[in-house]
N, C-alpha and C positions, 0 to 999 in steps of 0.2 A: 468393488470397482477399484481398479489399479490406478495409482497416481504416477505420473511421469515427473522425474526430477528435471527441472528446467536448468539450462546452462546459458550464460550470457554469450551472445554472438558479438565478438569483438569487431567484426567487419561492419557493424552498424554504427560504430562510433565515428564522429567527425575527426578525421586525422589532422585536419588543419586548424582545429580549435586551439586558441591560445588560453591556457589555464593559468590562473593566478595562485598565489600561496604555495608555490612549488608542488602543486597537485599534478598527478600523472593520470593518463587514461586508465592505467592499471588500478589506481585507487578507486575509481568509479566502478570498474569491473568487479573488484573484490567486494565493494559495498553492495552492489546489486546482487552478486552471488550469495552474500550473507542473507539478504532478504528472501531470495528464492529458496534457500535452504531452510530458513525459518518457517516459511509457509508450507514447505514440503513436510517438515517435522510435525507442525501443528495439524495439518490435514491428515497425515498418516495416523496420528494418535486419535483424532476425532473419528475417523473411519473405523479404527480398531475397536472403538467403543460403540459402534453402531450409530454414530451421529453424522450429521451432514457436514460437508466441507465448509470451512470458514467463508470462502468466497461465494458459496451457494446461499449462505444465510445473510450476507450483507450485499444488498442490491443498491443500485444508484438511488432508488426511491428512499431507502433507509437513510442515506447520507443527506439527502435534501431535507428530510424531516428533522434530522438532528440539527442541521444548520438553521432551519426556521426556528426551532425551539431555542437555540442559542441566541439568535438575533432578537427574538420577540419574547423571551421568557417562557416559562412553562405554561402560563395562562394564555399565551397568545397576544398579550398586550405589548405594545411597543414601549420601549424605554424613552424617557424624556431626552430631548436633544441637549447635549452638553455645550452647545455653542452659545 
């Protein structure tokens, strides 16, 4: 299966957004492109080894389960309220 390298679409950014800390839209574009490139590289290497793509192995259900274990501990018991 071939993987397509994603490219950030600059037209989707809000041109009227006021950015603080001297940030520019280009800073966000470059950061997003770095993430796209990271996942492209990881998925390319996984497929070359005959494994599934990373996004195919991590579904929304997996993330919900992780959040539940984090909130409730591995045993499923709730932590005492700190109030």
